[in-house]
N, C-alpha and C positions, 0 to 999 in steps of 0.2 A: 504494500500500500504506500505509494509515493505521495508526499505532500504536494499540494499545488504550487507552493513556492517555498524557498528556504525560510521565509518569514513565518510560515504556518507551522513551525515547530511547536508542539504542545509543551506548555510550561505550567508550573505551579507558581502562583504569585502571592498567595495569601493563605494563612492557616489560622484557625481559631480552635481553642481547646478549653475545656472547663472541667473542673472537679467540684462536686457539691457535697460538702460535709457540714451541714448545719448543726448547731448545738442541739436542736430539737429535731430528730429525724422526721417528725410529722410536718415540719415546715420546709421540707425539701422541694426543689424545683421539679416540675413535671417535664417529661422529655421534650415537648414542644417548646417550652420556654428555654430549655437548655440549647436546643437547636438554633433558636433565634439569636441567642447571645453568641453562639459560636459563629454563626453566619456574619453577624456584625463584627466579631473579632477578626474573621478572615478578611472582610472588606477593609477594615482599618489597617490590618497588616499589609495589605496591598496598596495602601495609599488613599483609599476611599473612592466612592463613585462607581463601584463595580456592581453592587447588588441589583440596580435597576437594569443592568445589561445582561443578567443571567437568562439564558434561553433554555438551559437544560438543568433540571434538578434531579440528582440521583441520591435517593434516600436508602440507607442500609436498613435491612429488615429489623424492626424494633419489636421487643417482646414484653417489656415491663408494664405497658399500659395499652389496653385494646382500643386504639383510635379507629375510627371508621376510615379515614383517609389522611394519614399523617402528612404525606407529600402535598396533598391539596390544601390542607390547613396551613402548612409552612409557606406555600406559594402565595396564598391569600394574605397572610400576615406580612410577607415581604413585598406584596403588591406586584407579583410576577404574573400578569394576566395571560401572557402568551407562552410562558415557559412550559416545556414538556416535563412531566413528572414521571420518573422511573423508580419503581419500588423494587428493591433487591429481594431475592429469595433467601431462605435460611441457609447459612453457611459462613464459616469464618473466613473463607477465601474471597467472599464477594466484594469487599472493598477494593482489593487489588484488581479484580476483574472489572469492576465498575470504573476505576481510575483509568484502566487501559481502554475501555470502551469510550470513555469521554475523550481521551487523547486521540484515538483514531478518528472520531467524529470531528474533532477540531482540526486535525491534519487534513481531512478530506474537505473541509469547508462547510460541513453540515452543522457545525456549532461554533459559536464565537466565545461564549463564556459559560462554564459549567461549574456547579457547586456539588461536591460530594460531601455527604454529611450523615451522621448517625448519633444516636443518644440512647442511653438506658438509665433508668432510675430504680434499679433493683432494690437498693438499700432502703430507700424511702417507701417503696411499694410494700416490701416485706414488713417494715415497721408499722405501717398503717394497717395491714392485714392482721398482724399480731395483736393490735389493740382494738380490732373491730371497727376501725374508722374508715369510712368511704371518702376518698379524696375528692375535692371539687375540681378535678382536672378536666381538661377539655374533651368534649365530643366522644364520650364513651360509647362503644358499640357493645351492648349487652349480649348480642348473639355471636360476638367474635370468639373464636376458639384458638387459644394459643397453641403453638406447636408443642408436641410432647415426644418423649423418646420413642414411644411405640410407633410414631408416624414414620420413622426412618428404619424400622427393622421388620423382618418377616414374622409371621405368626409363630413359626418354630423357634426363632431366636427369643421372642417375647415369652414363650412358654417356659424357657429355661432361665429367665431373668436377665437375659442379655438385651436390656432395653436402653439404658442411659449410657452416656459416654464413659463414665467411670466403671461401668461393667465391661465395656468392649475393649478399650485401649490397653488394659493389661494383657489381653491376648497377644498383642504385638510386643509389649515390653518383655514378657516372659519368653516368647518365641525367639526374639532377637538375641536375648542374653545367651540362650542355649546355642543358637546358630553361630554366634561370634565367639563361642568358647570361653565366655566370661564366668567367673564365679559370681554368686549372688552379691558378695561384698564389692567386687570390682564393678559390677553393673550399677549398683547403688551409688558408688562413689563417682562414677561417670555422670550419673543424673545429678548428684549433689554438686559436682563441680560446675556443670552447666547452669544449674539453678542459682548457685552462689554468685556467679558472674552476673546473672540477670538481676539478682537482688541489689547488686551494686549499681547497675544501670538504673534501676527503679529509684534508688536512693538519690540519684543525681537528676531525676526527672520531677519537676514540680507538679506534674499532673498525675503522678502515680498514687495509688490508694495507700500503699504501704511503703514507707520510706526508710525502713530499717534493713541494712545489709545483714546477711546471715552467712554462716560458714557452711561448707558442704556437709560436715558432720552433723550440725544441728538440723539441717534440712532433711536428712535421711534417717535420723535417730528418733525413735518413739519417745515422747515426753508427755507431760500433762497437757500441753497445748499443741501437741503434734501427734495425735492419735493415728493409728493405721486406718485407712479407708477401704482400700481394695488392694490385695497383693499384686505388685510390690510397692504400693503408694502409701506414703504418709500424707497428712493433711497439707503440708507445705510443698508437696510435689504435684498438686493439681490446681487447675484454674479456680480462682475465687471470684464468684459472680456477684457477691453482695456489695455492689459499688453504684455510685451515681457519677457517670462520666459521659462526656460528649465531645465530638470533634467535627471540624469542617475543613474542607480543602477547596480553594478557589483556583480554577484552571482557565487558561486562555491560550492564545498563540503568541509567539515572540513579537511579531509586528505590533499587535494590540498592546502588549505589555510595555513595549518601549514608547509607543505613541501616548500612553497614559502616564509615562514618566516613572515606571517602576525601575529602580536602580538594578543594574546587572547583577550586583552581589546579592540581591534578594530573590533572584530568579533561579528556580530549580527545574531541570529539564527531565521530561518523562521519556524513558527509553522503552524498549520493546519487552514483550513478555509472552507467556503461553499458559495454556490451561488444559487439564484433562482430569478424568476421574477413574477410580477403581470401580468394580461392580458394586452397586449400591447394597446388595445383599452380601454382608461380610462373610457369611457362611459359604458363599460361592466364589471365594478367592483362591488363587492357586496355592499361596503360602502366606504365613504370617510373619516371616522374617525379612520381608522386603515390601516396597511399595513402588511398583513399576511406573505408575502415573507420576508420582512425585519425582522419581529419578529422571524420567524423560523431560518433564516440565522444567526442572532446574537446569539440566544440561542444555536444553534447547534455548532457554532464556539467555544463557551465557553466549551461545553461538549467535543468536540474533543481534546481540549487542557487541559482538566482536571482542569479547573479553574472556579472560581466564579467571578462575576463582582467586588466584594470587593477586589479580589486579583490583580486587574489590576491597574497599576499606571498611565498609559498614554493612552489617547484616541484621535482618530481622527474620529469624526462622521461627515459624509458629510454634507455640510452646504450651498448648493446653495440657499435655502429658509428655513425659520424657521421651517416649519412643519417637515422637515427631521430629524434634531437633536432632536426635541421635541418628535417625535414618537420613535426614537432610544433610547433616554435616559429613556423613560418610559419602553421600552422593557427590558432594562438592570437594571432598578431600580436606576438610577443615579439622583442626585440633579441637579436642573437647574443652581445653582450658582457654580458648580464644573467645573474644566477645561475639556472641551470636545474637544479641538483641540490643537495639538502641533505645527501645521504650521501657524495657524492664520485665517483659514476660507476663503471662496471664495469671501467675500466682501473685507476684509482687506489684506490678503495675495495676493489675485487676483484669477481670474477664467480663467486659461489658457486652455480653451476648455475641452477636455477629460483628460487632463494630471494632474489635481490638485493632485490626489492621489499619483502620482509619487513623487511630492514634499512632500506630507505628509509622505511617506516612508522615504525620506531622512531626514526630520525633526525628525522623530521618531528614526532613527538610531543615529543621533547626541545626542538625549536625553538619549537613552540607553547607549551609549558610555560615556556620561558625568555623569552617575550615578544618573540621575533624576528619575529612576525607573528600575524595573527588567522585567516588562511585559507591552506590549502595544497592544491595539486593534485598527484595521483599518476597517472602514466601508465605502464602496463606493456605490454611487447611480447613476443610469443612466436613461435617458429619463425622464418620468414624474412620479416619485415615482414608477418606473417600475422595473428596474433591480437592484439587490442588491448582493454585494459580500463582505465578511468579512474575515479577517485573523489576526493572531497574530504574533508579533515579541518578542523575548526574549534576555536578556543579557547573559543567560546561556542556555546550551542545554536543549530542552524540553524533557519531560518524554515520549512523544508519537511520533511515526513516522509521518511524514508529510502526510496529506491527503487534498484533495480538492473535497469536496462532492457536488453533484448536488442534490438539495432538491426539484426539481420541482414537482415530484410526490406527495411529502408530502404536498406541498403548495396547489396543486389542490385538494387534498383530504380534506383539512381543510377549503376550501373556502365555504362561505355561499351562499345562493341562490342569483342569479343576477337578478335584476328587468328587465322585458321585456322593450325594448326601443321602443317608439312610436314617429313617426316623425311629423305627421300633426294633433296632438291632439288639440281640442278646448274644453274648459270647466274648471271646478274648479280643482285646484291643490294647492300644498303647497311646499314651498322652501325646498329642501334637502340640497343644498349648492349653492354657488354663488361667483361671483366676480364683480368688477367694475373697469374700467380703467379711467385714468385721462388725461386731456390735459396738455400741458407744463405750463399752467397757474395755474394748481392745481385744476381745476374744473372737476367733474365727467362727462364723455361724453358718456359712454355706459355701460351697464351691461349685464352679462350673468347669467342666472339662470338654475340650474339643479333642476327639480321639480318632485314631485310624484303626480300621479292621485289618486283619492279616492280608486281605486282598486290596487294601489301599482305599477303601471307602471311608467317608468321614461321618462322624456322628457327634451330636451334642449330648452331654450327660450331666446330671447333677450329682453333687456330693453333699449329703445332708448332715445335720448335726448328729444324727443317729449313727454315723460312721466316723467317729472321732479319729480313728487311726489313719484313715485315708486323708481326712481333712488336715491332720497334723503334717502329713508328708507334703501337701501342697504349700504349706507356709514354712517349711523347714529351710532355714537359710544355709544349712550345711550340706545340702544335697540338691541335685538338679532333677526336678520331677519330669521335665520334658523327656519323652522316650520311655518312661516307666510303664511296664506292662501291667495290665489289670483286667477286669471283667466288667462287662456291661449287662445290667439286668433291668427288666421292666418291672417297676415297683407299683405299690398300691395307689400312689398319687398320680398314676398315668404317665409318669416320666421315666425315661431311661436313667439309671443311676450308675455311676462308675465306682468301683470298689477295688481295693487291693486284695480283698478276701475272695477266695474262690467259692465260698459258701455263705454269703451274707444272709441275715435274717429276712425271711419272706414276710411281706405285709399284705393283708387282704386289700384288694382294690376297692376304691371308693365307689366304683360303678362296675358291675359285672356284665359281660356280654356272652351270649351263647345262642346257638341255633337250635330251636326246639324241633324243627323239621327243616328240610331244604328251603322251604318258602317262608318260614315264620321265625323271626328273631325275637329274643327276649333281652331287654336291657333293664337291669335291676339296680336301683339306688341302694348302696350298700354301706350305709353308716348308721346302723340301727341304734348304736350307743349314743349317737348325736341326733336322734330322731330324723335321720336322713337329711339333715340340713345341708344346704349347698355351700361348699367351700371351693377353693381353687382346684382341688383334685377332681371334684365332681364336675366342675365346669369343663376342665380340659378333657376328661374322658367322655363327657357327653358330646363335645365337639367331634371327638374322634369317632364315636360310634354312630353319630348321625351321618358323617361322611362314609363310614364303612358300610352302613346299610344302604345308602344311596348308590354306592359304587358296586355293590354286590348284585349282579343281575339276577341271581337266584331268589333273593329275598323279595317278598311281595307285601308283607305285613310285619309291623313291629309292635310288640307289647312292652309298655313301660310299667314296671312294677317296683316294689320296694321291699327291702328285707325287714324282718321283725314285725311286731304287732302293735308297737306304740304309735307309729306315725307313718303315713305315706311319704310326706315331706313337710318339714317345719319351716320352709323358706330359707332365707340366707342364714348362714352360721353367724350368730352374733359375736362369737369370739373372733372371727375374721374381721368383722366390722370394727370391733374394739381395738384390734391390733393395727388398724389402718390399712387392711388388705381388702377392703370392700370391692375394689376394682377387679379382684380375682374372681368374683362371683358372676361376672359378665364376660362375654367374649365377642367383642366387636359386633358384627352384623348378626351373630347368633343370639345376642341378648342374654338375659338372665339364665344362669345355669348352662350356658352354651346351647340352649334348646328353644326357648320360647319364640324367637324370631328366625330360627334356622330355616333355610330353604329346603323343603322336603317334598319329594314327589310321591312318596309312599305313605299309606295310612298308618297312623299310630293309635294304639288303643291303650288308654290308661286303666290299669288294674289297681283299684284303690281299696286297700284293706283296712285303713284306719284314718286318722285325722289328716286332712289335706288343707290346712289353713294357710292363708297368705300365699307364699311362694308355691306351696303345694297346689293350691287352686290355680295359680298361674300355669303350672305344668299341665294340669288337667284340661284347662281351657285351650292350651296350645295343641293338645292332642285332637284327633278327629272323632274319636268315640271314647266312651268311658263305661266301665263296669265297676260297681261299688259294692262293698260289703255293708251289712246292716250297721256296723259301728262307724262307718265313714262319716266325716263331717267336712263341710266346705264353707269357705267364706274369705272375705278380704278385710281383715280387721285393722288394716294399716292406719286408718284415720284415728284410731284409739291411741296410736303411738306417735301421732303428729306427722305422719308421712302419708304417701299415697301408693297405690299399687301401680307403680310406674312401668312395670315390665310388660304392660299390655292387658293386664287383667281387667281394668275398668271398662275399656271399650269392648273387649271380647265378651265379658259378662253381659253387657248391654245388647250385644248381638245374639247371644245364646238364649236369653230368657226375656220375658216382657220387660220393657224399658222401666216402667214404674217400680217393678219389683227389684230390678237391678239397681235403680237409684236408691231405694230403701236400704239395700244391702251395703252399697259402697259408702253411704252417708252415715249409717249407724254402726257399721262393722259387725252386724249380726251374722250368725252362722246358719247353715242349713244342715238338716239331717240327710241321710242318704235317700230316704223316701221323699222328702221335700224336694231334693235336687232332681229326683226322677220325675216328679210331678211337673217340674218346671223345664224338663227336658235338658237339664244340665248333664245328667248321666243317662245312659241308654238302658242299663239293666241294674237291678239290685238283687243280691243273693246273700246267702250266709257267708260270713267272713272266710271260712275255710274253703269256700267254693269259688272265690273270686277268680283265681287263676284258671280253674276248670272252665268257667263261663267265658272268660276272656279268650282262652284258647279255642273254644268252640266257635266264637264269633270270628276269630282270626282265620280259622279253617274255612269258614263260609266265604270270606273275602278272598282268600288265597286260591280258592277253587275257580274263581272267575278270571277273565282275560286281564292280565296285568296292565296292559296299555289302556284298555277301556276303563279300568278302575282308576288309573292315574288321571286320565282326562276328565272323568266324571268328578273325581275329587277336586280337581282344579276348578272346574266350572261351578260346583256347589260352593266352594270357598270364596268365589268371586261374586256370589249372589248379592252382596251389599255394595258392590263397587261399580255399578253402572246401571243404565236404563235397560228396560226390557229389550229394546232394539239392539243395544250394544251387547247384551248378554246373548241374545239370539245369534248375532253375528259370530260371537266367540264359539257358540255351540256348533255352527256350521263349519268354522275353521277346524275345530277339534275332530268333527266327523271326517273331513277331508284328510286330516293327518292319519286317522285310523284306516281309511280306505287303502292307504299305501302299504299296509302291514300284512304279514303272513297270518297274524291272529284274526284279522278281519275276514279272511277267507276260511280259516279253520273253524270258526264258530258255526256258520250255516252248514258247512260240510259235515261236521260231527252230528249236528241235529238231524240231518237227513239220513245219515248212516247209523243213527241210533246208538251212538257211543259217546264216551266222555271226551271232551275236547282236550287236545294236547297243546297247551299254550306254550309258545316259545318266547314271548315278550319281545317280538320283533315283527 
């Protein structure tokens, strides 16, 4: 991409930065106000008169307050009527990419003046929430959903607790240590050395949140204020997000800067850069001891700028967790004890969400202006060692026109073979990498192992507190767990567990699955000692068994039953809610218990032998048919506890029984006996308690004897009876009939009737 003229060289002319540490956290600035002050600061830094000329506003993704349109608000407050507003996606690399995008647009003549900016007020927002105070900040969007860790991982990864950054990055730190032949102490000291240098950089940065330099030993050693977080990390080895920080960067081209009288010594030149990403599913990467996207991005950035690493004076290598700068410095051939950050790193400067690299840009601009170097390299990392972008800044005009290359094709071409992922493996395996998390008392409470089978397949497995011997090996600083052989077992919580023992204790599954006949499956809630209450294990297994029954072409009907005689299901396990694990009782689109909103094409029959209050009634309503024992009771008593039956029970009950009766039940929380439920058609049949399964199986057999495709279409149409007009439903019926006409079963039914024999349904 060649500039239209030598004068259209993209340059940075102004920077603004802010740190907000009010004596009373409740009086902290909101992000919008922080941005306005930084924009004004950048304008003043450039000599003034630039704000009205901004034609492109690039706003880094902001998390701490749910604005409807932060860029639009900022543009309005800055009176930028014609400016294009660009909102960045989630990712720590985005400020680098957005700076390069602005530079390329300026070089092409598509933009004259651009403002890159970002702000976070995490510290104030957390203080306000802790005190139950709602801030009077601007333009809250009550429907806005902030990004969460599970948004960036697969269902399988989330199932094993690999959700947040602190869960995933250890996979790289532990794998790289083993691959590089380091002892645990050596690897920790390398991390500590890099972090100690960053703490000194932060101490010299007036905008850093923590200005206290630390020694390498203090950073990696456990103490009262430096507890272990996730192996191998102590608190002072991870990004600290509890900050209020903002920054802005004002960009234009060299001709405009000089025309407005910006002194040459205040101008910083934007060089070229590149970006690429690893597979977003970190379980689908070839290895955990390298990052091909990072390596190619860094090396290509040097090539584009015509420099070698030894020619670079200043560095900002992203530092959310130690593995990132460790990998980056090796790709560049840099020493661990050299200066790898100008801003101070995400632990000591602070981790303002996606915006750290905007602060790194401002710090590097100050360093270049101050004569601390002539060339600086910026590297940003997003998600889980996933997205990488790098660029260079110079104190003098670079020799090459600005470019922003996409290296994705090159990364994918260089990628090694990715191991096949197996979900329910049982048998011998060896640790590929791992992590372990700690309680606030500093004790390991669970581990996650990524392992390889003897034939090279990959699996995820949990190590629970019930296996202290294996957990102790994962956190043993005197040995290397990577490569250690062990065994994988499917346990009662529905997860694969890794153990060093060949014969670990077997645990009853929270949900059992069996085939009663080739065409009838039985799924049994199996926590009778907990009144079959729904916890994370029940939810995970229900998700699995819904999928299993849908994918098994033999199965035509499923019975949902429960173990014991005390309860069919008592709803959510209150112990899970009290422990802050309430989210484990739902599963994305499958809803409560991994079942109530699950997409199912086959009929389910609830076999209810006892109380089914609250969540139990939700399960029954989500089934297609129900058989109840005389002792069974039903109801949605949530209003008596100050909540509602939000899993779908309220509207399903109103569809299943007369509306006024449904209204009475959901407003009073009253219950129904089995006979009352039958009279209202909430259940199909009532029988003696000890005959519930017999009756449910008889009903299932009658359904299974019919053509499975016709049953599925009939079920779908009956379920849609409340979702359209008569004409729309009639059209759906015609469409279903046409689909059936194309099947073998459609021909088999009439043929068997005329031949006076039982039809042989094929389900196709």
